[in-house]
GURORO-741643 format. One record per atom (N, C-alpha, C): x, y, z; atom name; residue number from 1. Coordinates in steps of 0.05 Angstrom, whole numbers. Layout:
BEGIN
[node [X,Y,Z],CA,NUM]
...
END
This chain:
BEGIN
[node [471,227,515],N,1]
[node [479,237,489],CA,1]
[node [481,267,490],C,1]
[node [501,277,476],N,2]
[node [506,306,476],CA,2]
[node [482,320,461],C,2]
[node [473,342,472],N,3]
[node [450,356,460],CA,3]
[node [453,363,430],C,3]
[node [477,371,423],N,4]
[node [481,379,395],CA,4]
[node [480,355,376],C,4]
[node [489,332,386],N,5]
[node [487,307,371],CA,5]
[node [458,299,367],C,5]
[node [443,301,389],N,6]
[node [415,295,388],CA,6]
[node [400,313,368],C,6]
[node [406,339,369],N,7]
[node [394,358,351],CA,7]
[node [401,352,321],C,7]
[node [426,344,317],N,8]
[node [435,337,289],CA,8]
[node [420,313,279],C,8]
[node [417,292,296],N,9]
[node [402,269,289],CA,9]
[node [373,275,283],C,9]
[node [362,293,299],N,10]
[node [334,301,296],CA,10]
[node [330,315,268],C,10]
[node [349,333,261],N,11]
[node [347,347,236],CA,11]
[node [350,327,212],C,11]
[node [368,308,215],N,12]
[node [372,288,194],CA,12]
[node [347,272,190],C,12]
[node [335,263,212],N,13]
[node [310,247,210],CA,13]
[node [287,263,199],C,13]
[node [285,288,207],N,14]
[node [264,305,196],CA,14]
[node [267,309,166],C,14]
[node [292,312,157],N,15]
[node [296,315,128],CA,15]
[node [289,289,113],C,15]
[node [295,266,125],N,16]
[node [287,240,113],CA,16]
[node [257,238,111],C,16]
[node [243,245,132],N,17]
[node [214,244,132],CA,17]
[node [202,263,111],C,17]
[node [213,286,109],N,18]
[node [203,305,89],CA,18]
[node [207,294,60],C,18]
[node [230,282,56],N,19]
[node [236,271,29],CA,19]
[node [217,248,23],C,19]
[node [212,231,43],N,20]
[node [194,208,40],CA,20]
[node [165,218,34],C,20]
[node [157,239,48],N,21]
[node [130,250,44],CA,21]
[node [128,262,16],C,21]
[node [148,275,7],N,22]
[node [148,287,-20],CA,22]
[node [147,265,-41],C,22]
[node [162,244,-37],N,23]
[node [162,221,-56],CA,23]
[node [134,208,-57],C,23]
[node [122,205,-34],N,24]
[node [95,193,-33],CA,24]
[node [75,211,-47],C,24]
[node [77,237,-42],N,25]
[node [59,256,-55],CA,25]
[node [61,255,-85],C,25]
[node [86,254,-95],N,26]
[node [90,252,-124],CA,26]
[node [79,225,-135],C,26]
[node [82,204,-120],N,27]
[node [73,178,-130],CA,27]
[node [43,177,-131],C,27]
[node [29,190,-113],N,28]
[node [0,189,-113],CA,28]
[node [-12,208,-133],C,28]
[node [2,229,-140],N,29]
[node [-8,248,-160],CA,29]
[node [-8,236,-188],C,29]
[node [11,220,-195],N,30]
[node [13,209,-222],CA,30]
[node [-2,183,-226],C,30]
[node [-17,175,-206],N,31]
[node [-32,150,-208],CA,31]
[node [-54,151,-229],C,31]
[node [-54,131,-246],N,32]
[node [-75,129,-267],CA,32]
[node [-98,113,-256],C,32]
[node [-122,121,-263],N,33]
[node [-146,106,-254],CA,33]
[node [-146,78,-265],C,33]
[node [-156,59,-250],N,34]
[node [-156,31,-258],CA,34]
[node [-178,27,-279],C,34]
[node [-172,11,-299],N,35]
[node [-191,5,-319],CA,35]
[node [-212,-15,-309],C,35]
[node [-233,-19,-324],N,36]
[node [-255,-36,-315],CA,36]
[node [-247,-64,-310],C,36]
[node [-229,-75,-327],N,37]
[node [-220,-103,-323],CA,37]
[node [-206,-106,-297],C,37]
[node [-189,-88,-290],N,38]
[node [-173,-89,-265],CA,38]
[node [-192,-87,-241],C,38]
[node [-210,-68,-242],N,39]
[node [-229,-65,-220],CA,39]
[node [-246,-89,-216],C,39]
[node [-255,-101,-238],N,40]
[node [-271,-125,-236],CA,40]
[node [-255,-148,-224],C,40]
[node [-230,-151,-233],N,41]
[node [-213,-172,-222],CA,41]
[node [-209,-169,-192],C,41]
[node [-204,-145,-182],N,42]
[node [-200,-141,-154],CA,42]
[node [-226,-145,-138],C,42]
[node [-248,-138,-151],N,43]
[node [-274,-143,-138],CA,43]
[node [-279,-173,-135],C,43]
[node [-272,-188,-155],N,44]
[node [-275,-217,-153],CA,44]
[node [-257,-229,-132],C,44]
[node [-233,-219,-130],N,45]
[node [-215,-228,-108],CA,45]
[node [-227,-222,-81],C,45]
[node [-237,-198,-78],N,46]
[node [-250,-190,-53],CA,46]
[node [-273,-208,-46],C,46]
[node [-290,-213,-65],N,47]
[node [-313,-231,-60],CA,47]
[node [-304,-259,-53],C,47]
[node [-284,-269,-67],N,48]
[node [-273,-296,-61],CA,48]
[node [-262,-297,-32],C,48]
[node [-248,-276,-24],N,49]
[node [-237,-276,3],CA,49]
[node [-259,-275,24],C,49]
[node [-280,-260,18],N,50]
[node [-302,-259,37],CA,50]
[node [-316,-286,39],C,50]
[node [-319,-301,17],N,51]
[node [-331,-327,18],CA,51]
[node [-314,-347,33],C,51]
[node [-288,-346,29],N,52]
[node [-270,-364,42],CA,52]
[node [-270,-359,73],C,52]
[node [-270,-334,80],N,53]
[node [-268,-328,109],CA,53]
[node [-294,-327,123],C,53]
[node [-317,-330,109],N,54]
[node [-343,-330,122],CA,54]
[node [-346,-354,140],C,54]
[node [-357,-349,164],N,55]
[node [-361,-371,182],CA,55]
[node [-386,-386,174],C,55]
[node [-384,-412,172],N,56]
[node [-406,-429,164],CA,56]
[node [-414,-447,188],C,56]
[node [-439,-453,190],N,57]
[node [-448,-470,212],CA,57]
[node [-436,-498,209],C,57]
[node [-429,-510,231],N,58]
[node [-417,-537,231],CA,58]
[node [-440,-557,232],C,58]
[node [-441,-575,213],N,59]
[node [-462,-596,213],CA,59]
[node [-452,-620,229],C,59]
[node [-467,-627,249],N,60]
[node [-460,-650,266],CA,60]
[node [-481,-672,260],C,60]
[node [-471,-695,254],N,61]
[node [-492,-715,250],CA,61]
[node [-483,-740,238],C,61]
END
């Protein structure tokens, strides 16, 4: 690949990454804190997933 073409592609990709980082930064700044109901709901989901994935002893008999 020609060096100038490679450099042009590098600059384009760097600009894309900067734009993506700026968009992410803006999205995280405007985030509203979760209310109690939402936090409780996600906590229950987490507990349920832990119970389902917990290894239980196999009863043979």
